[in-house]
BADO-89943 format. One line per field, with one value per residue (C-alpha): x, y, z; residue in three letters. Coordinates in nm, 4 decimals. Example, Ala and Ser with C-alpha at 12.3 -4.5 7.8 and 13.67 -1.06 7.14 Angstrom:
2
c1 <- 1.2300 / 1.3670
c2 <- -0.4500 / -0.1060
c3 <- 0.7800 / 0.7140
rest <- ALA / SER
//
This chain:
78
c1 <- 10.4689 / 10.2410 / 9.8846 / 9.7451 / 9.3827 / 9.2860 / 9.4332 / 9.2284 / 8.9091 / 8.9750 / 9.0351 / 8.7225 / 8.5009 / 8.6420 / 8.5814 / 8.2254 / 8.1749 / 8.3179 / 8.0938 / 7.7938 / 7.8725 / 7.9170 / 7.5744 / 7.4204 / 7.5784 / 7.5038 / 7.1666 / 7.0389 / 7.0497 / 7.1843 / 7.2900 / 7.3562 / 7.0109 / 6.8518 / 7.0120 / 6.9980 / 6.7219 / 6.7196 / 6.9315 / 6.8716 / 7.1122 / 7.3021 / 7.3349 / 7.4589 / 7.7199 / 7.8321 / 7.8556 / 8.0628 / 8.2917 / 8.3415 / 8.4318 / 8.6718 / 8.8284 / 8.8902 / 9.0532 / 9.2657 / 9.3831 / 9.4655 / 9.6676 / 9.8554 / 9.9119 / 10.0713 / 10.2756 / 10.4052 / 10.4818 / 10.7152 / 10.9095 / 11.2636 / 11.4585 / 11.8300 / 12.0990 / 12.4078 / 12.6363 / 12.6393 / 12.7996 / 12.4899 / 12.3730 / 11.9990
c2 <- 7.7621 / 7.7394 / 7.8624 / 8.0743 / 8.0813 / 8.3629 / 8.1669 / 7.8576 / 8.0612 / 8.2317 / 7.8978 / 7.7435 / 8.0381 / 8.0498 / 7.6768 / 7.7187 / 8.0018 / 7.7933 / 7.4990 / 7.7320 / 7.8809 / 7.5291 / 7.4308 / 7.7459 / 7.6814 / 7.3095 / 7.2841 / 7.6409 / 7.5727 / 7.8360 / 7.6509 / 7.9668 / 8.1040 / 7.7665 / 7.7557 / 8.1212 / 8.2692 / 8.4580 / 8.7722 / 8.7662 / 8.9607 / 8.6431 / 8.5354 / 8.8803 / 8.8602 / 8.5198 / 8.6527 / 8.9487 / 8.7212 / 8.4891 / 8.7888 / 8.9273 / 8.5825 / 8.5664 / 8.9108 / 8.8074 / 8.4935 / 8.6960 / 8.9347 / 8.6607 / 8.4683 / 8.7651 / 8.8365 / 8.4780 / 8.5038 / 8.7967 / 8.6119 / 8.5406 / 8.2631 / 8.3338 / 8.0859 / 8.1670 / 7.9795 / 8.0516 / 7.7082 / 7.5036 / 7.2973 / 7.2518
c3 <- 11.4767 / 11.7769 / 11.7605 / 12.0392 / 12.1537 / 11.9150 / 11.6230 / 11.7119 / 11.7465 / 11.4122 / 11.2396 / 11.3936 / 11.2968 / 10.9445 / 10.9012 / 11.0291 / 10.7791 / 10.4965 / 10.5789 / 10.5989 / 10.2545 / 10.1158 / 10.2485 / 10.1017 / 9.7619 / 9.7464 / 9.9183 / 9.9638 / 10.3398 / 10.5800 / 10.8961 / 11.0983 / 11.0159 / 11.0925 / 11.4372 / 11.5430 / 11.3267 / 10.9981 / 11.0526 / 11.4281 / 11.6440 / 11.7286 / 11.3641 / 11.2692 / 11.5454 / 11.4159 / 11.0581 / 11.1828 / 11.3857 / 11.0870 / 10.8688 / 11.1294 / 11.1652 / 10.7911 / 10.7985 / 11.0966 / 10.9147 / 10.6041 / 10.8212 / 11.0075 / 10.6849 / 10.5127 / 10.8239 / 10.8212 / 10.4516 / 10.5198 / 10.7901 / 10.6754 / 10.8428 / 10.8813 / 10.9818 / 11.1806 / 10.9462 / 10.5706 / 10.5052 / 10.5908 / 10.2927 / 10.2637
rest <- MET / ARG / LEU / ASN / THR / VAL / ASP / TRP / ILE / ALA / TYR / ALA / LEU / THR / ILE / ILE / GLY / GLY / ILE / ASN / TRP / GLY / LEU / ILE / GLY / ALA / PHE / ASP / PHE / ASN / LEU / VAL / ALA / ALA / ILE / PHE / GLY / GLU / MET / SER / THR / LEU / SER / ARG / ILE / ILE / TYR / ILE / LEU / VAL / GLY / LEU / SER / ALA / LEU / TYR / LEU / ILE / TYR / THR / GLY / THR / LYS / LEU / GLY / ARG / THR / VAL / HIS / HIS / THR / ASP / SER / PRO / ASN / ILE / VAL / ARG
//
């Protein structure tokens, strides 16, 4: 499976969101708010993009889970 640009962006944003939530839980430190300001327009955009990335990864993950691989020959031993 090859990842396209949107996949890479979604993974990067979701990882950033996960790290941010880990910092909030462990140290009560919100990295996004520290960099871009508490609920500034830019931080809100980042939060929205992280959420959309998570939804996109859920969608693509379920789509991949439904993919069935068929072989041409029924006599192949796996």
